Backbone as ProteinMPNN parsed JSONL, in Angstrom:
{"seq_chain_A": "MKTWFALSIAAMVLFTSACTSTFLVYKDGKGYFLGSGSNAKFNMLCASGDLEKVLAATTQLSPEMKDSFYKYNCSIERSGDKVKQLFVTMTKEQRKDIRSAFKANGYDINRMAC", "coords_chain_A": {"N_chain_A": [[-10.365, 9.886, 35.895], [-9.428, 9.444, 33.282], [-6.932, 10.771, 33.427], [-5.547, 9.202, 35.273], [-5.333, 6.918, 33.863], [-3.839, 7.721, 31.686], [-1.499, 8.423, 32.994], [-0.691, 6.009, 33.848], [-0.293, 4.548, 31.522], [1.892, 6.145, 30.6], [3.778, 5.586, 32.604], [4.24, 2.849, 32.11], [5.435, 2.963, 29.658], [7.692, 4.352, 30.056], [8.959, 2.487, 31.985], [9.314, 0.223, 30.401], [10.89, 1.198, 28.377], [13.138, 1.744, 29.798], [13.993, -0.84, 30.391], [14.983, -1.781, 28.142], [17.482, -2.09, 25.695], [17.616, -1.046, 23.254], [15.849, 0.822, 20.762], [12.537, 2.055, 19.796], [10.938, 1.545, 16.613], [8.764, 3.035, 14.526], [6.231, 3.062, 12.219], [3.717, 3.671, 9.838], [1.515, 3.277, 11.702], [2.319, 1.211, 13.352], [4.486, -0.019, 15.805], [7.654, -1.197, 16.825], [10.147, -2.564, 19.067], [13.559, -2.738, 18.3], [15.116, -5.73, 18.214], [13.104, -7.159, 19.261], [11.2, -10.214, 19.188], [9.035, -10.328, 17.363], [6.924, -11.377, 14.857], [5.511, -9.601, 13.179], [7.199, -7.361, 13.42], [9.426, -8.338, 11.963], [8.163, -8.628, 9.401], [7.642, -5.873, 8.878], [10.245, -4.754, 8.817], [12.0, -6.551, 7.566], [10.83, -8.154, 5.595], [9.805, -6.368, 3.996], [11.957, -5.07, 3.017], [12.869, -2.728, 4.115], [14.834, -2.619, 6.26], [17.254, -3.174, 4.982], [17.503, -0.92, 3.305], [17.689, 1.008, 5.359], [20.11, 0.27, 6.669], [21.891, 0.75, 4.387], [21.84, 3.426, 4.234], [23.286, 4.288, 6.357], [26.342, 5.797, 7.832], [28.234, 5.473, 9.632], [28.399, 2.861, 10.432], [30.232, -0.187, 10.269], [30.764, -2.447, 7.601], [30.753, -5.11, 8.583], [29.284, -4.721, 10.955], [26.89, -3.882, 9.942], [26.137, -6.239, 8.498], [25.883, -8.057, 10.608], [23.87, -6.834, 12.091], [21.741, -7.053, 10.254], [21.749, -9.805, 9.896], [20.879, -10.641, 12.494], [18.368, -9.708, 12.765], [16.953, -10.438, 10.588], [17.51, -12.781, 9.267], [17.6, -16.518, 9.346], [18.799, -16.834, 11.604], [17.704, -15.221, 13.428], [17.833, -13.163, 16.382], [16.766, -11.668, 19.211], [18.103, -11.09, 21.523], [20.831, -11.053, 20.539], [20.732, -8.804, 18.828], [20.258, -6.827, 20.757], [22.615, -7.064, 22.266], [24.5, -6.306, 20.26], [23.719, -3.748, 19.701], [24.353, -2.536, 22.093], [27.097, -2.561, 22.016], [27.612, -0.559, 20.299], [28.746, 2.732, 19.31], [27.958, 6.098, 20.601], [27.722, 7.77, 18.415], [27.313, 5.979, 16.36], [24.778, 4.854, 17.127], [23.297, 7.198, 16.914], [23.487, 7.58, 14.235], [22.209, 5.268, 13.075], [19.565, 5.673, 13.952], [18.97, 8.029, 12.734], [19.177, 7.134, 10.041], [16.936, 5.406, 10.039], [14.926, 7.387, 10.312], [15.162, 8.793, 7.981], [14.305, 6.962, 6.255], [11.567, 6.964, 6.566], [10.527, 6.329, 9.081], [9.484, 6.863, 12.522], [11.067, 7.394, 15.613], [10.99, 6.072, 18.775], [8.234, 6.722, 19.209], [5.122, 6.708, 20.577], [2.022, 5.792, 19.692], [-1.356, 6.866, 20.278]], "CA_chain_A": [[-10.128, 8.548, 35.475], [-8.519, 9.6, 32.066], [-5.692, 11.188, 33.867], [-4.98, 8.104, 35.921], [-4.987, 5.929, 32.724], [-2.723, 8.365, 30.797], [-0.222, 8.345, 33.75], [-0.348, 4.577, 33.997], [0.363, 4.237, 30.235], [3.165, 6.822, 30.514], [4.717, 4.781, 33.423], [4.533, 1.59, 31.589], [6.318, 3.312, 28.579], [9.047, 4.644, 30.764], [9.462, 1.307, 32.389], [9.63, -0.609, 29.253], [12.038, 1.726, 27.585], [14.232, 1.693, 30.673], [14.476, -2.129, 30.407], [15.382, -2.261, 26.769], [18.784, -1.342, 25.324], [17.369, -0.548, 21.805], [14.837, 1.868, 20.579], [11.323, 1.73, 19.122], [10.812, 2.08, 15.401], [7.402, 3.252, 14.247], [5.784, 3.422, 10.747], [2.318, 3.275, 9.339], [0.618, 2.923, 12.71], [2.814, 0.166, 14.095], [5.787, 0.243, 16.428], [8.325, -2.335, 17.514], [11.481, -2.396, 19.526], [14.559, -3.507, 17.63], [15.402, -6.941, 19.104], [11.949, -7.994, 19.648], [10.98, -11.453, 18.357], [7.811, -10.291, 16.743], [6.891, -11.695, 13.388], [5.075, -8.369, 12.647], [8.441, -6.487, 13.195], [10.149, -9.011, 10.847], [7.504, -8.215, 8.238], [7.735, -4.539, 8.707], [11.685, -4.355, 8.582], [12.758, -7.445, 6.657], [10.129, -8.773, 4.472], [9.526, -5.128, 3.098], [13.247, -4.535, 2.477], [13.36, -1.603, 4.719], [16.208, -2.635, 6.982], [18.386, -3.127, 3.939], [17.63, 0.499, 2.991], [18.225, 1.814, 6.465], [21.474, 0.051, 6.878], [22.547, 1.321, 3.383], [21.822, 4.746, 4.559], [24.181, 4.657, 7.475], [27.644, 6.139, 7.35], [29.086, 5.078, 10.796], [28.551, 1.347, 10.72], [31.125, -0.935, 9.513], [30.132, -3.565, 6.814], [30.453, -6.228, 9.505], [28.165, -4.391, 11.891], [25.619, -3.926, 9.062], [25.777, -7.667, 8.231], [25.377, -8.542, 11.852], [22.538, -6.126, 12.427], [20.774, -7.668, 9.394], [21.51, -11.264, 10.265], [20.255, -11.015, 13.817], [17.076, -9.13, 12.706], [16.149, -10.815, 9.432], [17.881, -14.192, 8.809], [17.11, -17.699, 9.981], [19.537, -16.73, 12.83], [17.156, -14.073, 14.214], [17.947, -13.233, 17.918], [16.592, -10.426, 19.898], [19.333, -10.982, 22.501], [22.109, -10.602, 19.832], [20.511, -7.429, 18.435], [20.557, -5.945, 21.996], [24.235, -6.971, 22.42], [25.21, -5.52, 19.178], [23.32, -2.277, 19.912], [24.995, -2.039, 23.382], [28.442, -2.244, 21.647], [27.661, 0.722, 19.27], [29.129, 4.051, 19.966], [26.946, 7.074, 20.533], [27.6, 8.258, 16.99], [26.61, 4.869, 15.517], [23.327, 4.773, 17.509], [22.582, 8.358, 16.237], [23.45, 7.319, 12.72], [21.138, 4.279, 12.685], [18.342, 6.288, 14.268], [18.749, 8.977, 11.527], [18.833, 6.375, 8.786], [15.433, 5.026, 10.11], [14.071, 8.617, 10.153], [15.43, 9.089, 6.557], [13.427, 6.037, 5.442], [10.059, 7.101, 6.888], [10.271, 5.778, 10.435], [9.536, 7.687, 13.659], [11.843, 6.828, 16.716], [10.503, 6.092, 20.179], [7.005, 7.255, 19.2], [4.09, 5.636, 21.016], [0.758, 6.286, 19.234], [-2.543, 6.534, 21.064]], "C_chain_A": [[-9.184, 8.563, 34.277], [-7.214, 9.809, 32.524], [-4.967, 10.065, 34.347], [-4.438, 7.118, 34.795], [-3.803, 6.524, 31.956], [-1.411, 8.243, 31.7], [0.285, 6.88, 33.922], [0.334, 4.173, 32.779], [1.768, 4.97, 30.142], [4.238, 6.217, 31.407], [5.163, 3.535, 32.847], [5.506, 1.786, 30.38], [7.676, 3.502, 29.094], [9.713, 3.4, 31.211], [10.003, 0.435, 31.374], [10.721, -0.108, 28.578], [13.356, 1.714, 28.575], [14.848, 0.168, 30.779], [15.037, -2.698, 29.084], [16.715, -1.566, 26.492], [18.665, -1.042, 23.863], [16.395, 0.548, 21.806], [13.632, 1.39, 19.729], [11.296, 2.385, 17.74], [9.306, 2.032, 15.02], [7.164, 3.684, 12.921], [4.371, 2.735, 10.45], [1.588, 2.584, 10.528], [1.15, 1.823, 13.557], [4.279, 0.424, 14.534], [6.436, -0.944, 17.052], [9.705, -1.917, 18.037], [12.48, -3.263, 18.728], [14.964, -4.635, 18.61], [14.2, -7.654, 19.626], [11.638, -9.139, 18.726], [9.673, -11.419, 17.515], [7.849, -10.588, 15.294], [6.403, -10.392, 12.593], [6.337, -7.464, 12.547], [9.181, -7.059, 12.061], [9.506, -8.567, 9.584], [7.757, -6.81, 7.828], [9.194, -4.048, 8.357], [12.296, -5.171, 7.592], [12.034, -7.867, 5.428], [9.844, -7.54, 3.361], [10.854, -4.629, 2.511], [13.679, -3.355, 3.208], [14.592, -1.636, 5.488], [17.365, -2.591, 6.085], [18.63, -1.666, 3.56], [18.175, 1.393, 4.08], [19.677, 1.501, 6.663], [22.302, 0.652, 5.652], [22.707, 2.882, 3.579], [22.724, 5.207, 5.663], [25.567, 4.904, 7.061], [28.671, 5.785, 8.511], [29.194, 3.589, 11.113], [29.355, 0.675, 9.758], [30.308, -2.026, 8.71], [29.826, -4.782, 7.701], [29.422, -5.964, 10.411], [26.913, -4.411, 11.145], [25.135, -5.283, 8.799], [25.335, -8.307, 9.393], [24.047, -8.064, 12.218], [21.483, -6.853, 11.576], [20.528, -8.949, 9.723], [20.665, -11.527, 11.466], [18.751, -10.404, 13.852], [16.252, -9.986, 11.637], [16.444, -12.213, 8.89], [17.246, -15.238, 9.622], [17.793, -17.605, 11.475], [18.988, -15.695, 13.71], [17.406, -14.299, 15.681], [17.919, -11.871, 18.442], [17.816, -10.071, 20.806], [20.632, -10.476, 21.77], [21.989, -9.34, 19.189], [20.801, -6.542, 19.533], [22.065, -5.975, 22.305], [24.914, -6.324, 21.48], [24.849, -4.071, 19.442], [24.118, -1.728, 21.135], [26.574, -1.739, 22.983], [28.645, -0.964, 20.673], [28.028, 1.879, 20.058], [27.979, 4.98, 19.884], [26.658, 7.557, 19.111], [26.941, 7.187, 16.081], [25.206, 4.685, 15.885], [22.748, 6.0, 16.886], [22.469, 8.24, 14.779], [22.288, 6.294, 12.346], [19.765, 4.868, 12.874], [17.91, 7.289, 13.079], [18.424, 8.334, 10.34], [17.335, 5.836, 8.859], [14.642, 6.222, 9.733], [14.026, 8.968, 8.581], [14.538, 8.114, 5.618], [12.022, 5.914, 6.014], [9.717, 6.587, 8.204], [10.364, 6.93, 11.537], [10.356, 6.857, 14.741], [11.191, 7.125, 17.998], [9.115, 6.83, 20.266], [5.934, 6.285, 19.679], [2.69, 6.462, 20.621], [-0.332, 5.905, 20.204], [-3.782, 6.111, 20.243]], "O_chain_A": [[-8.232, 7.783, 34.242], [-6.321, 9.088, 32.079], [-3.825, 9.876, 33.927], [-3.313, 6.62, 34.82], [-2.858, 5.805, 31.632], [-0.336, 7.979, 31.16], [1.469, 6.599, 34.106], [1.391, 3.545, 32.835], [2.715, 4.379, 29.625], [5.427, 6.279, 31.094], [6.314, 3.136, 33.024], [6.308, 0.896, 30.098], [8.659, 2.911, 28.647], [10.887, 3.19, 30.907], [11.121, -0.062, 31.515], [11.551, -0.914, 28.158], [14.492, 1.677, 28.101], [15.994, -0.03, 31.18], [15.466, -3.845, 28.956], [16.986, -0.512, 27.066], [19.709, -0.779, 23.266], [16.156, 1.154, 22.85], [13.748, 0.395, 19.015], [11.571, 3.579, 17.616], [8.676, 0.993, 15.217], [7.821, 4.616, 12.456], [4.014, 1.594, 10.742], [1.104, 1.461, 10.39], [0.447, 1.472, 14.504], [5.123, 0.957, 13.813], [5.762, -1.666, 17.787], [10.337, -1.014, 17.489], [12.213, -4.447, 18.522], [15.12, -4.359, 19.799], [14.3, -8.642, 20.352], [11.825, -8.993, 17.518], [9.274, -12.465, 17.003], [8.718, -10.101, 14.571], [6.858, -10.152, 11.474], [6.459, -6.814, 11.509], [9.573, -6.285, 11.188], [10.235, -8.136, 8.691], [8.041, -6.513, 6.668], [9.342, -3.035, 7.674], [13.068, -4.658, 6.782], [12.602, -7.92, 4.337], [9.697, -7.718, 2.152], [10.841, -3.825, 1.579], [14.812, -2.928, 2.987], [15.385, -0.702, 5.376], [18.39, -2.001, 6.424], [19.771, -1.21, 3.495], [18.943, 2.33, 3.863], [20.456, 2.441, 6.822], [23.43, 1.059, 5.929], [23.66, 3.487, 3.088], [22.898, 6.408, 5.873], [26.017, 4.337, 6.066], [29.879, 5.826, 8.278], [29.982, 3.155, 11.952], [29.232, 0.892, 8.553], [29.249, -2.446, 9.175], [28.769, -5.4, 7.576], [28.648, -6.875, 10.703], [25.913, -4.919, 11.653], [23.934, -5.55, 8.843], [24.417, -9.12, 9.283], [23.178, -8.838, 12.619], [20.437, -7.234, 12.101], [19.378, -9.364, 9.867], [19.86, -12.457, 11.507], [18.022, -10.581, 14.828], [15.05, -10.202, 11.79], [15.655, -12.747, 8.111], [16.437, -14.943, 10.501], [17.333, -18.259, 12.41], [19.654, -15.275, 14.657], [17.24, -15.402, 16.201], [18.796, -11.036, 18.224], [18.392, -8.982, 20.811], [21.382, -9.64, 22.275], [23.023, -8.716, 18.951], [21.52, -5.56, 19.349], [22.666, -4.935, 22.575], [25.949, -5.742, 21.804], [25.746, -3.23, 19.386], [24.496, -0.557, 21.15], [27.211, -0.837, 23.528], [29.747, -0.499, 20.382], [27.717, 2.035, 21.238], [27.045, 4.69, 19.135], [25.511, 7.718, 18.694], [26.146, 7.482, 15.189], [24.418, 4.363, 14.995], [21.672, 5.854, 16.306], [21.523, 8.711, 14.148], [21.529, 6.513, 11.402], [18.871, 4.614, 12.066], [16.783, 7.345, 12.586], [17.544, 8.778, 9.602], [16.615, 5.833, 7.86], [13.745, 6.114, 8.897], [13.0, 9.361, 8.027], [14.145, 8.412, 4.49], [11.39, 4.86, 5.934], [8.52, 6.409, 8.426], [11.214, 7.816, 11.452], [10.267, 5.63, 14.694], [10.866, 8.272, 18.304], [8.844, 7.486, 21.271], [5.871, 5.149, 19.208], [2.352, 7.53, 21.131], [-0.305, 4.858, 20.851], [-4.83, 5.812, 20.815]]}, "name": "protein", "num_of_chains": 1, "seq": "MKTWFALSIAAMVLFTSACTSTFLVYKDGKGYFLGSGSNAKFNMLCASGDLEKVLAATTQLSPEMKDSFYKYNCSIERSGDKVKQLFVTMTKEQRKDIRSAFKANGYDINRMAC"}
């Protein structure tokens, strides 16, 4: 029974990650996909000031891209769809850069805690 449950969870994680164009950020026992509309994600990234620190740590993102990334995650103009659209336009190097910046600021990437 436990094996079936674990396989079901793994399948859900794979299906969910296949349907998203961003990645999961995880810190302090909580994880959220960038682009989700969750208020808890907003608190974790925006109210805490963490997203500003993460964006400051990037080297491959233009100032305009950083501004857009912040605006679509943290301002009154929050939009999960716009975050996803922005992420899709990023190069492989830019995606790696932002994931590395999250890691440098205490986040795990694509971690699913049990």
